[in-house]
N, C-alpha and C positions, 0 to 999 in steps of 0.2 A: 503494499499499499504506499502510495507517494502521499507524504504530509508535508504541507507548505504554509508559510504564512504570508506568501506573496502570489496573489491571484494570476498575475501574468504568467508565472511558471507553471501553475496548473492548466491554463489555457494554452499554453505553449505545447505541453504534453497531449491534450485533448486533440489539438490540430495535428500533431504527428501521428497519433494512434487512428485518427479517423481519415487521414489523407486529406483533410480540409472540406470533406463532405459531411456536415454536421446536421443530423436530425434531432434535435433537443426537446425532450419531454420535460416540461416545467410546471410544477403544481400550481394549483389555483391559489390565489389570495396570499396569506402570509407566509407560506412555504417556499416562497422564491429566495433563492440565495443571491441577493442583490448584488453585492460585490463581485461574485464570479459571474453572473449574468452580464453586468455592465462591462467587464474585462473582455469578456467573449465577443460582445456585440462591437466593442471598440476595435478589437482585433480584425473582425470581420469588415469594419468600415475602412481600417487601414489597408487590408489585404483583400482586394476585390475577388481574388482567385478562390477565396474561401466561401463555400456556399452554406448559409446558415438557415435553417427552417426551424421555427420556434411553435410548438403547440402548447397552449396553456389557457387560462381563463382568469377572470378577475384580476386584471392588473391594478394594483393598488396605487393610488396617487393622492397626494395631499390637494386640497383644491387650487384651482387658478385663481389669481387675483386679478380677475377680468373686469372689475368696476372700481371706482372710487370708494363707493360704501362698502363693498366687499373687502378691499383692501385695508380700510380704516378699521373694520371689526375683526378680520382674521390675523392680520399681520402680525400685531402684538401678542398674540396668543397662539400663534400657529404650532409652536413646538409643544406647548403645554396641551393643546387640544388633539393633536393629530401625531405626536412624536416627531422627533428629529429624524424621520424616515427618509432616506435617500431617493432622489428621482431615478427610475428604471430608464437607462439610455434608449431603449428601443421605444419606450412610450414618448419621449420627448422628440425622436426622430419622426414617429407617426405624426404627431401634432404638428410639428413643423413641415410637414411633407417632404421630408429629407431622408426617408428610408432608402438606403441604396439598393439596387435590384437584385443583389446577391444575397439580401436579407428578406425572409418572408415570415409574417406572423398571422397565426390563426388563433382565434379565441372562441370558445363555446359558451362562455358567459362573461357579460361585460359589467363593469362597474356601473351601477345604475345612472343612466342619463349623462354619462360623461363623453361618450363617444357618438352622439348623434350627428354631429357636423363633420366627422372625419371620414370622409369617402373610403380611404383605403381600408379602415377597420370594418365600416359597414359592408363592403364588398368581400372582405376575407372572413368575416363571421360565419361560423359553422353551426347550424341549428341541430342540437342533439339533446335528448335527455339524458341526464347525469349519468344513469346507469350505462348508456349506450356509448358515452364520450371515450371510455376506455377501449372499446373496440375501434372506433373511429381513429384514435392514436395509434394502436398496435399496427392498424393497416398502412400507416405511414412509416413503419419500420425505424423507430427511434433507435438511434445508436449512442445516445447519451442521455442519461437521467440525472438531472440535478435537483438539490433540493436543501433547504434550511432545516438543520436538526439540532437536537439537543444531545449532548454527550455527558456519559457518566459511566465511569469505571469500565472504560474501553468498550462500551456499547453506545449505540446511537438510536435515539427515539426520533421516530418520524413526526412526533409531536402534533402539530397542527394539521398535518395532512396525511391521514391514511386514505384518504377518499379513493384515489386512484392509484396512488404509489404501491399500497400494499399488494394489491393484484399485479403490478409491473414486477415486483420483486419476487413474487411467487412464480410467475412466467419465467423469468430470468432463471431462478432456481431449477426450474424444470428442464431448462435449456430450450425453451420456446421464444425467448427473447434475448437477443445478442447486443447488449448495450453496457457501455462504461458507466459506473455508479460514481457520481462526484458529489460530496457532501460539503457545506459550509457550516461550521458550527457557530451558535450564538447562546451564550449563557442566560439570555431573557428567555429563551424558549422552554416552557415547561416539558419535564421529562414524563411522557405519557406511555402508558402500556396498552395492549390489546393484542388480539390475535395477530401474530407477525408484525406488530408495530415497532418491534425493536430488532435492530440489526447488530451484528458483531463485526469487528474490523475486517475478518476474512471475507465479508460480504461486499465490501467497499473497496474500490480502485484508487480514489484521490480524495484527500480530505483538505480543505483550507481552513485554517484556524487563524483568523485575522487578528493582528495585534490590537486593532480597534473595532470591535464588532459594532455595527450599525444598531441604532434604536429601532425597536419594533414598531410598526404602523399601529395606531390607535384610532378606532372609529368612535367618536364621541356620541354619548347618548342624546338624542333629541328629547326635547319635552313632550309629555303626553297631553294632549288636548283633552277637552271634555268629550268630544266625539270618540277619541281613543278610549277613554274610561268606560264610555257607555258600551262600546263593542267588547271590552274586555269582561265587563259585568255580564252581558249577555252570554258570552262563550263560556263563563265559569259555570253557568247552569248546565251546560251540555257534556261535561267531563265527568265520567263516572269513578267513584271511589274504587280502587284496584284496578284501573284501566291502564291504558298505555298512551302516552303523549309524543307527539311531535309538533314542533313550532318551527315556522319558516324564518327566513332573513328579514331583517328590519326591526323597527320599533315594536312590531307585533309581540315580540317575546316579552318584553318589559309589560305591556299592556296586559296581556294574558297571565303572565305569572303573578302579577300584582294582584288581580282579581282572585286568582286561586288562592293566594296567601290570605287575602281579606276573608275570602270564605272559610279557610282552614282554621282562622282566628275568630271566626263568628262575627266579623264587622262587615260582611258583604250583605247580610240578610237586611238590616234597617235601610240600607240603600236600596236593594232591589224592591223591597216592599213599596217604596216610594215612586217605583218606575211608572211614568205615566202612559207607558205603550203597552198594548195588550201582548204578553208574553206567555205562550202556551207552557213552555218549559219551566217547571217550578223550581225555585231555588233549592240548592243542594247544601248539605252540611259538611262538617269537618271530614278530613280523609283519615279514617280509621286504619285502612289497610296501606294506603299510600299508592302513588303512581310508579310506573316503570317508563323510561324515555328511550325511544329508538328515534334518532333524528340525524339527518345528514349533517346539519350544522348545529354545533353544540353553542347556543347563545346564552346571554348573560342571564335571561329569565330562567332558563332550564337549570343553570348552575344555582342561582338563588333557590330554586325550589329544592333542589339537592340539599344545600347548605342549610335550610331551615326545615328538612325533614319531610316535606310534602312528596318529594320523589324519593321512595325508599323501598318499593316493591322489587326484590332482586331475582333475576334470572342467573341462576348458577354463580352468584356472589356479585353480579353486576347490576347496578341500577341505572346506569346510562350507557347506551350504545350510541356512538356519534362518529361522523366523518371527517369534519373539519371545524375549525374555528377561526374567526377574525373578530377581535373584540377590542376593549379598552386595556390600558395597561395595567389597571387595578385587577381586571379579569385574569391576565396572564400572572400576576403575582399572587393572586388567590390560588390558582392551580399550583404554582410552584412552591407555596408555603404551606399548602394543604398537608395535614398528617397523611404519610404515605399509605396507611391501611384504609384510609377514606378515599384518597386519589385512586387506589386500586379498584375501587367500585364504579370507575369511569373508564370504559374500554372503547379506545379509538379503532374503527373498524373501516373496511372499504364500504363505498356506497353500494357495492353488489350485495352487501349484507343488510346495511340499513334500509336502502331503498326499494329492495325487492324480496320477493318470497322465494325465489328460486334457489336451489341448494339448502338442504336441511329444512325443507319446508314445512315438516310436521313439528318440528322444534319451533320453528318461527311461528307458527300458527297457535301453538300452545302458549307462547309467551305474549303474543301480541293480542291480548282479550281486551275488550271494551276499547278498542283503539280510536283515538281522536287525532286526525291529521289536520293541523290548523296552519294555513297559509294565506298571505295576502294577494290582492288582485289590483290591477288598475281600474277595469271596468267589466261589468258584466250585461249581457244582452237580456232583454225581457223574456227570452225563451231559454235561459240559463247558461248560454255559452261564457266563458271566461276568458278575457285577455289579460295577460300579465307581463309580457315582455316587449310589445311593440307599440308604435304609433300607428296612426290611420293610414300614413303614407307608406307603411312597411319599414320604417327605420327602426332599427333593434335599441330599445332602452336597456335592457339587461340580458335575458335569456329565460329559456324553459327551466333550466337548473333541474330541481328534483319534483317541481310541483306535480307533473303528470304521473310520476311513479307513485307519489302517496295518494292521489286520487284513485289510480289503479288498484293499489293496496285495500283502499276503503271498501270497494266493491268486492274485492276477492276474500276479505276477511269476515267471518260471521260477527255481526254486531259492531262492525266498525263505520266511522262515518268521517267524510271529508268536509271540512268547514272552510269556506272562503270568506275572508273578511275585507271589506273596503269601507272607506268613507262615503257616504251618499252623494257628496258632491266634491268638486274641485274648482279651483281658480285657474283659467287659461287665458292669456292674452288679456287680462283685466276683466275677465266676464265669468260669471258664475256657470258651471255647467254640471250636469248630472252624470254621474258614473254609472247610473242604470239607464241603458239605451235600448232603443227598439232593436238595433241590430249592430254588429261589430264587423269591421273589415279583416281582422285577424283574430284567430282563436288559439289559445294555449290548451284549454280543456273544452271539448266539444260538449253540446248540450245533452247528448245521450249519456253523458256521465255527470250530470247536475245532482247535486246532493244537498248542501246547506249553505246558505248565502247569510251574512250577517252584516248589517250596517249598523250605525248608532241608533237607528230607530227600530231595530228588532230582529228577529230570526225567521227565515224563510226556509221551511224544510220543503225541499222539492223533489226529492226521490220518489218515483213512481208515480207522480201526478201527471195529469193531462197538460197539453200546452195552455189551455185556458186557465186551468188552476195554478200552474207555474207562474204566468203573467199576473194573476190576482194577487199571489203571495209576494211577488217581488214588487208591484204596485203598493203594497202594505208597508214596505220598508223603503220605499223611495222617498226623496224630499218632497214635501207637499206642493213646492212652488213648481214641480215638473210632472206631477201625477197626471194631470189633466191631458197634457200633450201627449204623454206616453200611452195612455189609455185610448186617447183618439187614434193613435196609430196603430194600435192592436185591434180595434174595431174596424178601421179602414181594411186592414189585412184580413178580416173575417177570423182573427184568432180569439175575439172576445164576443160574446152576445151583445147585441145593440143595447139591451136594457141594462147592462152590468153597470153598478154604481159602486164606488169605493165607500166602505162604511164609515160613518163619521168619526169613529174613533181612531181611525188611520189617517186622519185628514189634519192631524196637528204636527206633522213630522216637520219640525222646524228647529233652527239652532236655539231660538228662545225657550222652547219646550225643554231642551236638553239642559239648557243653563238653569231653568227653575227647578229641574230635578236635581242636579248635581251640586250646584254651588252651596246649599246647606251642609253638604257631606265633604266639603273640600278638605276638612282635616284629615280624612282618610284617602284622599285622592290627590296627592302633590304632583307637581309638574314631572319631578324626577324621583320616582320612589326608590330608586337604587343608586342615588348620588349622581354627581355629574363633575366634569373638568372645567365646565363654565363658572366663572365666578359670580358673586351676587349681582353686579351690575349687567354683565352680560346675559344674565337669565332675564333681567329686565328689558334688555334690548332685544332678545330673540323674538318675542310675539310682535313688537313694533316693527322690526326688519321685515317680518313676514307680511305684515299689512302694509308696508311701503312696496314690497315687491309685488303683491296683489293688486294693488290700486294704481301704480305709476304706469302701467302700459296703456291706460287711456287718458284722454283729456279729463273725462268727467271724474274719474278716479283722483288725478291730481288735484283737481279743483276741490275735491272733498278733504283731501289731505291739507291743502292750504288753508281751507275754510277752518278746519279744526285746530289748525296752529294759532288761530286767532280767537275762535270762540270756545274752544275746549278748556276745562279746568285743567291747570298744569298737573302733570304726572308727579307724584310726590318724590321720586327720584331723577326728575327729569334734568337738573343741573349735572348730576353725576353722569348720568347716561350720555348727555350731549357732550360732556368733557372727555369721556372715554373714546367717544368717536372722534374727537379732536375739532369738534364744532364750537364748543364753548358758547360765546356770545355771537357767532357768526349768523348772518342773516341771508345766506344764499338760498336759492330756491330748494336745493336739497336738504339743507339744514332745516328750513322752515317745514318741508315735507315730513322729514323725520320727526321733527317736534309735534306735528299734527298726528302722525302715527303713534307716537307715545301717548299722546293724549286720548285718542280713540281706543286704546286697548287698555287703559288704565281702569281698574276696578271701581 
């Protein structure tokens, strides 16, 4: 095994052994060995005789400071919020349109919304279910596998990324994959176990042990809105004690986990009893048996449920099976510092295990009882189609990931359900739009696999219903400002009876109804139930910046902001917030608009 502290020495060895034709398998997200990757990309830039093809997903990037407001807010806090994570060289080349022709990058999942206007990335994106990505990769005959790992006692943990890597190393061990294995060690990576999640030195060809390891990427938690809390409270009614839990990527994990913890402590009941929306699912009590988690992504919410004893049902000594993680710095530290006997109950596995029933099917079925697979979506059609990864024009926002895999499992497992959660509305181009639409141009999950859809206004249980009943159920959880138009479209298409009417109790689906319900309970519904890297003033600014972003695209929106800056009561922390943004007593249009936004969101 070649062990070096200099990345260029490792890269030279790779070029020599491959003859300069490098087909690189690179993990999704956190598992990228940035020092090695950047050195290899630079070598290929300098020597155009080298052919470098990279297959990966979820290239992590710190935010671009592409506006003055964004720069003022993020620049002073960038390292604290996102970590001093180095930029990946190939990502910068792609953004600048400067990727040389001898380098090719394919991804099957993108960092959400970050690559919409980069044509090369949109054109080279490969659409694949998470469980199929391994086969797509193997078909490209990778001859180099790189990964960022944790090292302990001459052993290497795949740590954050067993998702595809474990299967690749199994193929290599069987002689079905001929690839050089190259690791970069990082002391911040938690040493995680799992089936074949730990390799020994004889399994590795080259190791980079940098003298200055880079800081891991941190994904700061965003604040939970009232709509988020409402969805979490609804979903918490649907998770049976003794069951199985999967939660998808994004803030959904914090939303659902917090509601489940409230339920276990007995604090959810009073909030749910005040719910103004008709909910057929009754509130549930504490978890006497506890949950077992099988999830492609180990999110903070799942870890919190484990730490606080809600996730405790064990399968062969394991309470959580997971495929990868990308989280906050405190999340990584909690895993590193966890008692080894407790951490051993978290097994990092390939997604061929977490996301599918194939292989050891009888054992998986016996373990995955009462399963609830909970994932977010962008939009849902009135007939139950789900769109989670693309825009109307076909541009990819993120990717399919494992969502379809878990919906498929929900239909294959007895008593399992797939829950799709989404806000009822969104702001786009300064205009409010419904996320429940008559039809969708792109589909992630087709309507013949419709199951349960949750918005802040309630739960629509769609499985086994006729089209007319599906439409009626979704109208009941649609924002009331859009119900009439959606109902008219359904009737015009002949999918609803002409005399159908929405019952009055479903016609108050409005933000003010949510606020009237939840504001008296805000003591148990904080913006950041699991803490935050944002300081107190930044937390004040976050909703104001969201308001500024939502209203600024239109002239009418701008006028509302400017009017509020004059007529609205000052925010209690307005002076400190304006100073934090560097505006102080500045009276520019942007400063006045921000001041207006602060006054609009003040309680």
